[in-house]
MARVEX-846751 format. One record per residue (C-alpha): residue number from 1; x, y, z. Coordinates in Angstrom, 3 decimals, always signed. Example, Ala and Ser with C-alpha at 12.3 -4.5 7.8 and 13.67 -1.06 7.14 Angstrom:
1 | +12.300 | -4.500 | +7.800 $
2 | +13.670 | -1.060 | +7.140 $
This chain:
1 | +100.378 | +95.773 | +112.635 $
2 | +100.934 | +92.699 | +114.783 $
3 | +104.680 | +92.556 | +115.281 $
4 | +104.561 | +89.476 | +117.510 $
5 | +102.700 | +87.560 | +114.868 $
6 | +105.065 | +88.519 | +112.050 $
7 | +108.213 | +87.902 | +114.104 $
8 | +107.015 | +84.461 | +115.175 $
9 | +107.001 | +83.054 | +111.643 $
10 | +109.125 | +79.919 | +111.614 $
11 | +112.072 | +79.007 | +109.453 $
12 | +109.973 | +76.673 | +107.282 $
13 | +107.496 | +79.458 | +106.560 $
14 | +110.361 | +81.770 | +105.594 $
15 | +111.994 | +79.096 | +103.398 $
16 | +108.742 | +78.702 | +101.453 $
17 | +108.336 | +82.490 | +101.137 $
18 | +111.936 | +82.995 | +99.930 $
19 | +111.580 | +80.224 | +97.337 $
20 | +108.239 | +81.622 | +96.126 $
21 | +109.688 | +85.128 | +95.780 $
22 | +112.788 | +83.755 | +94.019 $
23 | +110.578 | +81.786 | +91.652 $
24 | +108.807 | +84.989 | +90.565 $
25 | +111.984 | +86.377 | +88.962 $
26 | +114.133 | +83.261 | +88.312 $
27 | +111.933 | +80.138 | +87.959 $
28 | +114.284 | +78.363 | +85.531 $
29 | +117.353 | +79.047 | +87.673 $
30 | +115.579 | +77.780 | +90.793 $
31 | +114.513 | +74.574 | +89.018 $
32 | +117.983 | +74.064 | +87.556 $
33 | +119.538 | +74.624 | +90.980 $
34 | +117.361 | +71.877 | +92.503 $
35 | +118.314 | +69.452 | +89.701 $
36 | +122.050 | +70.183 | +89.943 $
37 | +121.923 | +70.042 | +93.753 $
38 | +120.460 | +66.503 | +93.654 $
39 | +123.271 | +65.064 | +91.551 $
40 | +126.008 | +67.098 | +93.231 $
41 | +125.135 | +65.670 | +96.650 $
42 | +124.433 | +62.060 | +95.677 $
43 | +127.405 | +61.476 | +93.375 $
44 | +130.097 | +61.739 | +96.121 $
45 | +128.499 | +58.822 | +97.982 $
46 | +128.260 | +56.754 | +94.802 $
47 | +131.923 | +57.605 | +94.183 $
48 | +132.855 | +56.421 | +97.691 $
49 | +130.933 | +53.140 | +97.161 $
50 | +132.803 | +52.350 | +93.966 $
51 | +136.095 | +53.332 | +95.608 $
52 | +135.488 | +50.782 | +98.390 $
53 | +134.678 | +48.106 | +95.779 $
54 | +137.847 | +49.038 | +93.889 $
55 | +139.951 | +48.652 | +97.039 $
56 | +138.515 | +45.180 | +97.665 $
57 | +139.130 | +44.156 | +94.034 $
58 | +142.720 | +45.418 | +94.222 $
59 | +143.337 | +43.396 | +97.399 $
60 | +141.834 | +40.329 | +95.670 $
61 | +143.915 | +40.910 | +92.548 $
62 | +147.125 | +40.497 | +94.569 $
63 | +146.233 | +36.889 | +95.397 $
64 | +144.120 | +35.876 | +92.392 $
65 | +145.846 | +37.833 | +89.595 $
66 | +142.485 | +38.980 | +88.074 $
67 | +141.868 | +42.261 | +86.279 $
68 | +138.256 | +42.932 | +87.286 $
69 | +139.470 | +46.037 | +89.059 $
70 | +140.112 | +47.748 | +85.689 $
71 | +136.374 | +48.004 | +84.968 $
72 | +135.727 | +49.387 | +88.462 $
73 | +138.541 | +51.920 | +88.018 $
74 | +137.010 | +53.177 | +84.740 $
75 | +133.541 | +53.459 | +86.336 $
76 | +135.077 | +55.236 | +89.352 $
77 | +136.853 | +57.775 | +87.112 $
78 | +133.701 | +58.389 | +85.028 $
79 | +131.678 | +59.031 | +88.210 $
80 | +134.409 | +61.344 | +89.449 $
81 | +134.373 | +63.330 | +86.185 $
82 | +130.571 | +63.619 | +86.271 $
83 | +130.770 | +64.747 | +89.906 $
84 | +133.276 | +67.484 | +89.008 $
85 | +131.074 | +68.652 | +86.110 $
86 | +128.042 | +68.939 | +88.398 $
87 | +130.088 | +70.729 | +91.075 $
88 | +131.183 | +73.291 | +88.504 $
89 | +127.593 | +73.606 | +87.274 $
90 | +126.442 | +74.111 | +90.862 $
91 | +128.974 | +76.912 | +91.324 $
92 | +128.034 | +78.549 | +88.005 $
93 | +124.253 | +78.371 | +88.526 $
94 | +124.693 | +79.567 | +92.124 $
95 | +126.693 | +82.632 | +91.055 $
96 | +124.251 | +83.505 | +88.256 $
97 | +121.330 | +83.152 | +90.677 $
98 | +123.141 | +85.324 | +93.242 $
99 | +123.798 | +88.121 | +90.713 $
100 | +120.245 | +87.893 | +89.416 $
101 | +118.836 | +87.960 | +92.944 $
102 | +120.916 | +90.998 | +93.920 $
103 | +119.645 | +92.926 | +90.897 $
104 | +116.008 | +91.876 | +91.293 $
105 | +115.905 | +92.580 | +95.036 $
106 | +116.986 | +96.162 | +94.403 $
107 | +114.067 | +96.548 | +91.983 $
108 | +111.557 | +94.828 | +94.286 $
109 | +112.559 | +96.849 | +97.353 $
110 | +112.772 | +100.182 | +95.529 $
111 | +109.439 | +99.543 | +93.827 $
112 | +107.820 | +98.911 | +97.209 $
113 | +109.411 | +101.737 | +99.216 $
114 | +108.829 | +104.245 | +96.415 $
115 | +105.148 | +103.298 | +96.370 $
116 | +104.646 | +103.692 | +100.127 $
117 | +102.284 | +106.431 | +101.236 $
118 | +103.577 | +109.668 | +102.738 $
119 | +102.366 | +108.773 | +106.230 $
120 | +104.366 | +105.518 | +106.159 $
121 | +107.494 | +107.680 | +106.245 $
122 | +106.179 | +109.667 | +109.228 $
123 | +105.589 | +106.488 | +111.267 $
124 | +108.157 | +105.754 | +113.985 $
125 | +107.493 | +102.018 | +113.742 $
126 | +108.080 | +101.925 | +109.990 $
127 | +111.137 | +104.198 | +110.312 $
128 | +112.630 | +101.680 | +112.759 $
129 | +111.684 | +98.817 | +110.466 $
130 | +113.292 | +100.442 | +107.426 $
131 | +116.463 | +101.253 | +109.370 $
132 | +116.784 | +97.544 | +110.203 $
133 | +116.208 | +96.513 | +106.608 $
134 | +117.851 | +99.161 | +104.386 $
135 | +121.488 | +98.158 | +104.870 $
136 | +121.042 | +94.406 | +104.963 $
137 | +117.999 | +93.147 | +103.074 $
138 | +120.041 | +92.121 | +100.005 $
139 | +122.781 | +90.126 | +101.692 $
140 | +120.437 | +88.540 | +104.231 $
141 | +117.988 | +87.391 | +101.556 $
142 | +120.816 | +86.052 | +99.415 $
143 | +122.336 | +84.347 | +102.473 $
144 | +119.027 | +82.645 | +103.257 $
145 | +118.643 | +81.639 | +99.607 $
146 | +122.141 | +80.130 | +99.679 $
147 | +121.457 | +78.448 | +103.033 $
148 | +118.242 | +76.946 | +101.671 $
149 | +120.034 | +75.251 | +98.770 $
150 | +122.827 | +74.178 | +101.087 $
151 | +120.182 | +72.764 | +103.437 $
152 | +118.505 | +70.926 | +100.566 $
153 | +121.860 | +69.502 | +99.504 $
154 | +122.689 | +68.397 | +103.042 $
155 | +119.279 | +66.719 | +103.385 $
156 | +119.789 | +64.849 | +100.093 $
157 | +123.245 | +63.686 | +101.224 $
158 | +121.927 | +62.764 | +104.675 $
159 | +119.126 | +60.624 | +103.215 $
160 | +121.609 | +58.952 | +100.856 $
161 | +123.931 | +58.037 | +103.765 $
162 | +120.951 | +56.567 | +105.640 $
163 | +120.149 | +54.401 | +102.620 $
164 | +123.694 | +52.959 | +102.726 $
165 | +123.987 | +52.820 | +106.512 $
166 | +120.667 | +51.417 | +107.683 $
167 | +120.832 | +47.869 | +106.251 $
168 | +123.802 | +46.965 | +108.495 $
169 | +124.400 | +49.824 | +110.959 $
170 | +121.056 | +51.542 | +111.554 $
171 | +121.863 | +52.035 | +115.255 $
172 | +124.973 | +54.059 | +114.350 $
173 | +122.686 | +56.612 | +112.691 $
174 | +120.847 | +57.125 | +115.965 $
175 | +124.137 | +57.541 | +117.858 $
176 | +125.453 | +60.081 | +115.341 $
177 | +122.220 | +62.113 | +115.531 $
178 | +122.518 | +62.094 | +119.327 $
179 | +126.083 | +63.405 | +119.017 $
180 | +124.928 | +66.531 | +117.131 $
181 | +121.993 | +67.505 | +119.377 $
182 | +123.994 | +69.426 | +122.042 $
183 | +125.428 | +71.682 | +119.325 $
184 | +121.911 | +72.358 | +118.036 $
185 | +120.687 | +73.366 | +121.500 $
186 | +123.675 | +75.666 | +122.072 $
187 | +123.234 | +77.409 | +118.711 $
188 | +119.480 | +77.758 | +119.239 $
189 | +119.996 | +79.481 | +122.589 $
190 | +122.594 | +81.923 | +121.252 $
191 | +120.559 | +82.694 | +118.161 $
192 | +117.848 | +84.026 | +120.502 $
193 | +120.416 | +86.022 | +122.520 $
194 | +121.869 | +87.581 | +119.327 $
195 | +118.406 | +88.639 | +118.144 $
196 | +117.585 | +90.205 | +121.507 $
197 | +120.896 | +92.104 | +121.404 $
198 | +120.201 | +93.324 | +117.860 $
199 | +116.746 | +94.619 | +118.832 $
200 | +118.020 | +96.192 | +122.061 $
201 | +120.660 | +98.224 | +120.253 $
202 | +118.712 | +99.066 | +117.079 $
203 | +116.995 | +102.047 | +118.752 $
204 | +120.383 | +103.343 | +119.932 $
205 | +122.203 | +102.555 | +116.681 $
206 | +119.758 | +104.347 | +114.379 $
207 | +120.577 | +107.890 | +115.658 $
208 | +124.268 | +106.947 | +115.636 $
209 | +124.065 | +105.919 | +111.969 $
210 | +122.411 | +109.268 | +111.234 $
211 | +125.434 | +110.974 | +112.826 $
212 | +127.694 | +108.848 | +110.630 $
213 | +125.790 | +109.990 | +107.520 $
214 | +125.806 | +113.627 | +108.668 $
215 | +129.573 | +113.577 | +109.125 $
216 | +129.983 | +112.385 | +105.538 $
217 | +127.776 | +115.071 | +103.926 $
218 | +128.985 | +118.495 | +102.906 $
219 | +125.860 | +120.317 | +104.088 $
220 | +126.645 | +119.438 | +107.736 $
221 | +130.419 | +119.797 | +107.774 $
222 | +130.806 | +123.596 | +107.602 $
223 | +128.659 | +124.375 | +110.643 $
224 | +129.983 | +121.374 | +112.589 $
225 | +133.588 | +122.478 | +112.001 $
226 | +132.976 | +126.082 | +113.015 $
227 | +131.116 | +124.927 | +116.132 $
228 | +133.966 | +122.500 | +116.847 $
229 | +131.342 | +119.787 | +117.072 $
230 | +133.085 | +117.183 | +114.902 $
231 | +134.760 | +115.342 | +117.767 $
232 | +131.646 | +115.575 | +119.954 $
233 | +129.429 | +114.070 | +117.245 $
234 | +132.068 | +111.514 | +116.348 $
235 | +132.377 | +110.406 | +119.966 $
236 | +128.602 | +109.938 | +120.221 $
237 | +128.806 | +107.590 | +117.225 $
238 | +131.895 | +105.766 | +118.530 $
239 | +130.493 | +105.329 | +122.052 $
240 | +127.278 | +103.778 | +120.757 $
241 | +129.018 | +101.252 | +118.531 $
242 | +131.792 | +100.529 | +121.041 $
243 | +129.077 | +99.426 | +123.475 $
244 | +127.350 | +97.351 | +120.797 $
245 | +130.614 | +95.719 | +119.734 $
246 | +131.583 | +94.979 | +123.346 $
247 | +128.334 | +93.141 | +124.076 $
248 | +128.633 | +91.111 | +120.858 $
249 | +132.220 | +90.124 | +121.730 $
250 | +131.139 | +89.167 | +125.242 $
251 | +128.359 | +86.995 | +123.807 $
252 | +130.854 | +85.165 | +121.570 $
253 | +133.295 | +84.624 | +124.441 $
254 | +130.535 | +83.223 | +126.656 $
255 | +129.444 | +80.865 | +123.857 $
256 | +132.954 | +79.426 | +123.340 $
257 | +132.928 | +76.816 | +126.137 $
258 | +129.436 | +75.414 | +125.367 $
259 | +130.446 | +75.211 | +121.681 $
260 | +133.664 | +73.384 | +122.568 $
261 | +131.864 | +70.921 | +124.861 $
262 | +129.271 | +70.140 | +122.177 $
263 | +131.999 | +69.596 | +119.557 $
264 | +133.978 | +67.242 | +121.835 $
265 | +130.814 | +65.244 | +122.599 $
266 | +130.189 | +64.867 | +118.834 $
267 | +133.768 | +63.634 | +118.270 $
268 | +133.390 | +61.142 | +121.130 $
269 | +130.210 | +59.661 | +119.602 $
270 | +131.946 | +59.336 | +116.216 $
271 | +134.824 | +57.508 | +117.932 $
272 | +132.389 | +55.009 | +119.488 $
273 | +130.849 | +54.320 | +116.072 $
274 | +134.262 | +53.755 | +114.467 $
275 | +135.242 | +51.369 | +117.264 $
276 | +132.138 | +49.252 | +116.621 $
277 | +132.912 | +49.007 | +112.887 $
278 | +136.589 | +48.168 | +113.516 $
279 | +135.387 | +45.326 | +115.738 $
280 | +133.405 | +43.944 | +112.795 $
281 | +136.561 | +43.841 | +110.660 $
282 | +138.189 | +41.553 | +113.225 $
283 | +135.104 | +39.318 | +113.133 $
284 | +135.295 | +39.129 | +109.335 $
285 | +131.861 | +40.722 | +108.910 $
286 | +133.097 | +43.468 | +106.560 $
287 | +136.014 | +43.871 | +104.161 $
288 | +138.726 | +46.532 | +104.308 $
289 | +137.119 | +48.288 | +101.327 $
290 | +133.740 | +48.309 | +103.038 $
291 | +135.427 | +49.652 | +106.201 $
292 | +136.773 | +52.635 | +104.237 $
293 | +133.268 | +53.169 | +102.824 $
294 | +131.591 | +53.048 | +106.237 $
295 | +134.388 | +55.193 | +107.675 $
296 | +133.557 | +57.883 | +105.102 $
297 | +129.840 | +57.336 | +105.692 $
298 | +130.192 | +57.853 | +109.450 $
299 | +132.391 | +60.892 | +108.979 $
300 | +130.077 | +62.288 | +106.291 $
301 | +126.931 | +61.397 | +108.265 $
302 | +128.008 | +63.599 | +111.146 $
303 | +129.037 | +66.340 | +108.727 $
304 | +125.769 | +66.144 | +106.807 $
305 | +123.603 | +66.105 | +109.914 $
306 | +125.654 | +68.909 | +111.418 $
307 | +125.356 | +70.758 | +108.091 $
308 | +121.580 | +70.352 | +108.141 $
309 | +121.449 | +71.747 | +111.667 $
310 | +123.848 | +74.588 | +110.887 $
311 | +122.034 | +75.517 | +107.675 $
312 | +118.680 | +75.372 | +109.445 $
313 | +120.045 | +77.422 | +112.341 $
314 | +121.515 | +79.923 | +109.878 $
315 | +118.130 | +80.197 | +108.143 $
316 | +116.406 | +80.440 | +111.514 $
317 | +118.879 | +83.126 | +112.574 $
318 | +117.981 | +85.157 | +109.493 $
319 | +114.228 | +84.536 | +109.814 $
320 | +113.513 | +87.556 | +111.989 $
321 | +115.637 | +89.803 | +109.761 $
322 | +114.034 | +88.421 | +106.601 $
323 | +110.591 | +88.848 | +108.129 $
324 | +111.383 | +92.563 | +108.601 $
325 | +112.069 | +92.712 | +104.851 $
326 | +108.912 | +90.703 | +104.247 $
327 | +106.871 | +93.057 | +106.438 $
328 | +107.933 | +96.015 | +104.307 $
329 | +107.030 | +94.221 | +101.075 $
330 | +103.654 | +93.295 | +102.583 $
331 | +102.854 | +96.714 | +104.070 $
332 | +99.264 | +97.550 | +103.167 $
333 | +98.489 | +100.987 | +101.716 $
334 | +97.955 | +103.645 | +104.369 $
335 | +95.651 | +105.446 | +101.942 $
336 | +93.028 | +103.218 | +100.239 $
337 | +93.095 | +103.672 | +96.481 $
338 | +90.287 | +105.537 | +94.792 $
339 | +89.138 | +104.746 | +91.270 $
340 | +87.201 | +107.780 | +90.024 $
341 | +89.048 | +109.888 | +87.445 $
342 | +88.410 | +113.615 | +87.293 $
343 | +88.952 | +115.943 | +84.317 $
344 | +92.380 | +117.558 | +84.215 $
345 | +91.511 | +120.507 | +81.991 $
346 | +90.130 | +122.889 | +84.645 $
347 | +90.997 | +123.712 | +88.275 $
348 | +88.567 | +121.953 | +90.624 $
349 | +86.282 | +123.114 | +93.404 $
350 | +87.788 | +121.949 | +96.733 $
351 | +85.571 | +121.757 | +99.827 $
352 | +86.272 | +120.754 | +103.425 $
353 | +83.016 | +119.573 | +105.026 $
354 | +83.002 | +119.280 | +108.838 $
355 | +86.558 | +117.880 | +108.827 $
356 | +88.085 | +116.548 | +112.036 $
357 | +91.694 | +115.374 | +111.910 $
358 | +94.306 | +113.957 | +114.242 $
359 | +97.482 | +112.165 | +113.249 $
360 | +97.547 | +108.352 | +113.595 $
361 | +98.388 | +107.070 | +117.095 $
362 | +97.847 | +110.532 | +118.649 $
363 | +95.004 | +111.919 | +120.747 $
364 | +95.178 | +115.636 | +119.943 $
365 | +92.961 | +116.909 | +117.126 $
366 | +94.571 | +119.407 | +114.748 $
367 | +91.192 | +120.307 | +113.236 $
368 | +87.674 | +120.047 | +114.641 $
369 | +84.691 | +120.701 | +112.387 $
370 | +86.765 | +122.551 | +109.763 $
371 | +84.782 | +123.958 | +106.846 $
372 | +86.527 | +125.587 | +103.909 $
373 | +85.758 | +126.163 | +100.238 $
374 | +88.458 | +126.928 | +97.653 $
375 | +86.883 | +128.043 | +94.401 $
376 | +88.321 | +127.078 | +91.002 $
377 | +91.067 | +129.508 | +90.020 $
378 | +91.106 | +131.251 | +93.411 $
379 | +94.297 | +132.660 | +94.935 $
380 | +94.435 | +131.579 | +98.584 $
381 | +97.100 | +132.509 | +101.136 $
382 | +97.329 | +130.759 | +104.501 $
383 | +99.066 | +132.410 | +107.456 $
384 | +99.402 | +131.559 | +111.115 $
385 | +101.884 | +130.725 | +113.834 $
386 | +103.999 | +127.568 | +113.772 $
387 | +101.879 | +124.579 | +114.743 $
388 | +98.603 | +126.271 | +113.817 $
389 | +97.793 | +123.569 | +111.238 $
390 | +98.867 | +125.195 | +107.953 $
391 | +101.046 | +122.332 | +106.694 $
392 | +98.521 | +119.765 | +107.936 $
393 | +95.894 | +121.451 | +105.783 $
394 | +98.208 | +121.043 | +102.770 $
395 | +98.754 | +117.346 | +103.617 $
396 | +95.009 | +116.787 | +103.636 $
397 | +94.562 | +118.537 | +100.277 $
398 | +97.348 | +116.358 | +98.846 $
399 | +95.679 | +113.325 | +100.445 $
400 | +98.780 | +112.300 | +102.356 $
401 | +96.231 | +111.665 | +105.106 $
402 | +92.473 | +111.181 | +105.152 $
403 | +90.227 | +113.132 | +107.536 $
404 | +89.444 | +111.396 | +110.815 $
405 | +85.851 | +112.572 | +110.374 $
406 | +84.110 | +114.578 | +107.674 $
407 | +84.856 | +114.846 | +103.973 $
408 | +87.072 | +116.628 | +101.479 $
409 | +85.183 | +117.035 | +98.219 $
410 | +86.648 | +117.717 | +94.780 $
411 | +83.986 | +118.878 | +92.347 $
412 | +81.485 | +117.346 | +94.752 $
413 | +83.247 | +113.952 | +94.784 $
414 | +84.778 | +112.542 | +97.981 $
415 | +88.563 | +112.744 | +97.582 $
416 | +88.830 | +109.213 | +99.053 $
417 | +87.118 | +107.809 | +95.980 $
418 | +89.272 | +109.691 | +93.438 $
419 | +92.261 | +107.983 | +91.824 $
420 | +95.480 | +109.419 | +93.295 $
421 | +97.117 | +109.552 | +89.861 $
422 | +94.136 | +111.457 | +88.511 $
423 | +94.253 | +113.900 | +91.458 $
424 | +98.024 | +114.398 | +91.366 $
425 | +97.905 | +115.314 | +87.682 $
426 | +96.126 | +118.482 | +88.812 $
427 | +98.581 | +119.351 | +91.596 $
428 | +101.992 | +120.929 | +91.845 $
429 | +103.652 | +121.064 | +95.276 $
430 | +106.706 | +122.939 | +96.525 $
431 | +107.556 | +122.886 | +100.235 $
432 | +110.348 | +124.526 | +102.189 $
433 | +111.952 | +121.051 | +102.316 $
434 | +112.076 | +120.917 | +98.517 $
435 | +113.966 | +118.195 | +96.690 $
436 | +117.375 | +118.747 | +95.185 $
437 | +118.992 | +116.330 | +92.734 $
438 | +122.718 | +117.175 | +92.634 $
439 | +123.346 | +113.897 | +90.816 $
440 | +121.166 | +115.028 | +87.882 $
441 | +121.633 | +117.709 | +85.246 $
442 | +120.034 | +121.166 | +85.416 $
443 | +117.527 | +120.104 | +82.753 $
444 | +116.633 | +116.896 | +84.597 $
445 | +116.115 | +118.893 | +87.793 $
446 | +113.391 | +120.821 | +85.966 $
447 | +111.716 | +118.158 | +83.824 $
448 | +111.411 | +115.782 | +86.783 $
449 | +108.180 | +117.663 | +87.528 $
450 | +106.717 | +116.429 | +84.215 $
451 | +108.751 | +113.301 | +83.604 $
452 | +105.855 | +111.535 | +81.846 $
453 | +105.838 | +114.014 | +78.943 $
454 | +108.407 | +114.757 | +76.271 $
455 | +111.041 | +117.222 | +77.488 $
456 | +111.189 | +120.661 | +75.888 $
457 | +114.359 | +122.771 | +76.164 $
458 | +112.468 | +125.961 | +75.320 $
459 | +109.962 | +125.303 | +78.123 $
460 | +112.796 | +124.542 | +80.543 $
461 | +114.459 | +127.877 | +79.747 $
462 | +111.110 | +129.711 | +80.037 $
463 | +110.541 | +128.144 | +83.462 $
464 | +114.036 | +129.151 | +84.602 $
465 | +113.376 | +132.739 | +83.517 $
466 | +110.043 | +132.822 | +85.347 $
467 | +111.776 | +131.610 | +88.514 $
468 | +114.524 | +134.270 | +88.273 $
469 | +117.061 | +131.457 | +87.786 $
470 | +118.130 | +132.018 | +84.185 $
471 | +120.563 | +134.841 | +84.966 $
472 | +122.893 | +132.528 | +86.892 $
473 | +122.351 | +129.209 | +85.071 $
474 | +123.085 | +130.717 | +81.645 $
475 | +126.693 | +131.100 | +82.809 $
476 | +127.026 | +127.323 | +83.187 $
477 | +129.478 | +126.132 | +80.517 $
478 | +127.599 | +122.852 | +79.985 $
479 | +124.264 | +124.620 | +79.708 $
480 | +121.175 | +122.580 | +80.534 $
481 | +123.335 | +119.438 | +80.713 $
482 | +125.311 | +120.784 | +83.686 $
483 | +125.357 | +118.430 | +86.700 $
484 | +124.382 | +120.414 | +89.790 $
485 | +127.296 | +119.322 | +91.960 $
486 | +131.044 | +119.702 | +91.753 $
487 | +131.248 | +116.036 | +92.764 $
488 | +129.863 | +115.192 | +89.316 $
489 | +131.987 | +117.733 | +87.439 $
490 | +129.337 | +120.434 | +87.385 $
491 | +128.291 | +123.602 | +89.189 $
492 | +127.372 | +124.111 | +92.845 $
493 | +124.256 | +126.309 | +93.247 $
494 | +123.789 | +128.227 | +96.502 $
495 | +120.768 | +127.292 | +98.610 $
496 | +118.845 | +130.319 | +97.350 $
497 | +119.694 | +129.325 | +93.764 $
498 | +118.524 | +125.799 | +94.472 $
499 | +115.218 | +127.230 | +95.638 $
500 | +114.831 | +129.146 | +92.375 $
501 | +115.518 | +125.930 | +90.425 $
502 | +112.860 | +124.192 | +92.515 $
503 | +110.395 | +127.013 | +91.754 $
504 | +111.219 | +126.605 | +88.039 $
505 | +109.908 | +123.047 | +88.385 $
506 | +106.561 | +124.529 | +89.476 $
507 | +106.376 | +126.739 | +86.377 $
508 | +107.431 | +123.862 | +84.101 $
509 | +104.829 | +121.466 | +85.538 $
510 | +102.058 | +123.937 | +84.673 $
511 | +99.497 | +122.233 | +86.938 $
512 | +95.968 | +123.472 | +87.613 $
513 | +96.469 | +123.665 | +91.406 $
514 | +99.723 | +125.168 | +92.696 $
515 | +100.553 | +124.603 | +96.355 $
516 | +103.503 | +126.529 | +97.754 $
517 | +104.550 | +126.043 | +101.392 $
518 | +107.151 | +128.672 | +102.372 $
519 | +108.504 | +128.590 | +98.802 $
520 | +110.865 | +131.599 | +98.945 $
521 | +112.402 | +131.343 | +102.420 $
522 | +115.964 | +131.486 | +101.045 $
523 | +115.424 | +133.961 | +98.213 $
524 | +116.265 | +137.662 | +98.273 $
525 | +113.372 | +140.120 | +98.508 $
526 | +113.772 | +141.502 | +94.959 $
527 | +113.710 | +138.060 | +93.323 $
528 | +110.834 | +137.031 | +95.581 $
529 | +108.760 | +140.032 | +94.497 $
530 | +109.387 | +139.276 | +90.808 $
531 | +108.583 | +135.558 | +91.215 $
532 | +105.290 | +136.219 | +92.970 $
533 | +104.366 | +138.944 | +90.567 $
534 | +104.673 | +136.339 | +87.787 $
535 | +102.859 | +133.717 | +89.851 $
536 | +99.874 | +136.003 | +90.426 $
537 | +99.856 | +137.137 | +86.800 $
538 | +100.398 | +133.717 | +85.197 $
539 | +98.079 | +131.663 | +87.346 $
540 | +94.962 | +132.904 | +85.624 $
541 | +92.740 | +129.882 | +85.311 $
542 | +94.690 | +128.072 | +88.032 $
543 | +94.195 | +127.675 | +91.768 $
544 | +97.055 | +129.068 | +93.843 $
545 | +97.478 | +128.072 | +97.512 $
546 | +100.349 | +129.754 | +99.360 $
547 | +101.559 | +129.144 | +102.914 $
548 | +103.969 | +131.794 | +104.095 $
549 | +105.151 | +133.828 | +107.058 $
550 | +106.063 | +136.758 | +104.811 $
551 | +103.187 | +139.198 | +104.463 $
552 | +104.812 | +140.720 | +101.389 $
553 | +104.222 | +137.334 | +99.741 $
554 | +100.583 | +136.867 | +100.700 $
555 | +99.199 | +140.417 | +100.640 $
556 | +98.198 | +140.241 | +96.953 $
557 | +96.211 | +137.025 | +97.310 $
558 | +92.483 | +137.232 | +96.572 $
559 | +91.723 | +135.682 | +99.983 $
560 | +93.898 | +135.261 | +103.040 $
561 | +93.072 | +132.648 | +105.702 $
562 | +94.382 | +133.173 | +109.225 $
563 | +94.644 | +129.870 | +111.109 $
564 | +95.057 | +129.632 | +114.860 $
565 | +94.957 | +126.348 | +116.793 $
566 | +93.379 | +124.514 | +113.877 $
567 | +90.616 | +127.051 | +113.262 $
568 | +90.143 | +129.692 | +110.594 $
569 | +89.813 | +132.744 | +112.822 $
570 | +89.966 | +135.420 | +110.099 $
571 | +89.689 | +135.552 | +106.326 $
572 | +89.492 | +138.220 | +103.658 $
573 | +91.699 | +140.391 | +101.483 $
574 | +94.793 | +142.040 | +102.887 $
575 | +93.002 | +145.349 | +103.258 $
576 | +89.921 | +143.794 | +104.823 $
577 | +92.028 | +141.985 | +107.431 $
578 | +93.936 | +145.152 | +108.304 $
579 | +90.593 | +146.891 | +108.831 $
580 | +89.552 | +144.154 | +111.290 $
581 | +92.539 | +145.047 | +113.504 $
582 | +92.722 | +141.410 | +114.590 $
583 | +95.467 | +138.769 | +114.639 $
584 | +96.499 | +139.342 | +111.008 $
585 | +96.762 | +143.098 | +111.441 $
586 | +98.753 | +142.696 | +114.650 $
587 | +101.203 | +140.223 | +113.048 $
588 | +101.511 | +142.348 | +109.910 $
589 | +102.319 | +145.489 | +111.880 $
590 | +104.932 | +143.640 | +113.952 $
591 | +106.658 | +142.371 | +110.791 $
592 | +106.437 | +145.778 | +109.092 $
593 | +107.932 | +147.461 | +112.180 $
594 | +110.773 | +144.930 | +112.123 $
595 | +111.551 | +145.768 | +108.477 $
596 | +111.508 | +149.490 | +109.251 $
597 | +113.868 | +149.056 | +112.207 $
598 | +116.237 | +147.004 | +110.041 $
599 | +116.269 | +149.730 | +107.414 $
600 | +117.179 | +152.289 | +110.087 $
């Protein structure tokens, strides 16, 4: 991904993109906002013109005793009423659009991030990008949207003032523009400095925000308190953000004098313009009423031009942040979509053919020329030291990554060409980092594994019994509707109980290929034995793939694969591998000796 290219998109490009995106969910509101904006910004100038005419008529009425001013007063009041109506409409439409945008952005962003591929979340670059965007994409987008309409309004007002000013005082327009340029240059320079500061500290701030989140979650507090690490962690967070705050304050202090100088220069130019118009009153070239009109025009001209610059600078300031949000929405799939659908009624034949694999942006190969066949309905156990490649093998089967070279075939079809939805219908996955949903009920924690089908209470209870979880959940007063957190007025399962609930999801899903990666790490030995006894007995007609360090878990598998440094160095039944007296036998004997010593 070309970061330089994406970050160099200009403000105009971003304005067009924001308006296009807004038009996808609120086309009528966007159109109405343009219409209301036009009248809201032109009517004040028309009001000022009629006010100046009214002043002149009132001055004339003193000497000529005419009542022409009455008509002008009525017109002035009507214009004023219409202006107020449009201002209220502008406020109302703006608020409705803001609420609508906030709601739609949540949907758009969640829809995109939830559809990202697994490897997107393992990418450092995308992790940094998401940390920049997560907390701010809504308010920054809405700010840019607001700035765009404010910019449009300021441009409309600016053009209207030029229409009134140019026939007699065109040169004043040039002077007033000149008066605002120093402020533009100052803001442009400090916008760049602020962005550089933000990027410099983002890498440091991201770990600090993680500390902030850890210190607000129950799962971290107990250990941190006992280790007396609260203050140490807190100080790491405080130090990081104290430094960030200090540099931002310093930047603002340094900007104060250039800002002040630019503002004084603008006031000086406005004073020169007023002096020229006052001179024309003495020459009889303009009336007092017209002077008040031009006075407001000059004052408004500077405000409008300054507003255009400020709105544009504000948009430009948000451009790089918005482009981060845009980059996430435009992230291409990491895994190209397949289209072939495979039957879901039977477990498939899975074959690794000469597979090489290394993770993106790395040089080290995890697998080289890996060949493996998993027959339909076979029970496979995978063992090996940490880092041997066991979990990577699972990621390839789940197609979280594609092989660097070679093929993975499912029923003879390249997995790359198979529809992910079709493939995932066959799979059920439980890892040691299993999901917990404390904000959901016990029932929802189970049926989430088959959320596309109608929920069945009897099947939920059967799954809980198979996972050795029913004995403790049946004591829950709210039954299957019990929230699984005291924060939500429910129960608080232990970590081992959570793992049993997660295993119940596996039984409830009833998939044709079950993949379990260290599934019982937190469960007592008795419950573990019962769970795996059921797994082996009830997976007839299903493929079972187990990754585990516990030999008591894997010993009953039909075939055990021993992986070392990305290679299958041994395979066979438990008894066959013990007979080989190789790596498996050595590791098994070490673990068995450890159990015996513990019993003594």
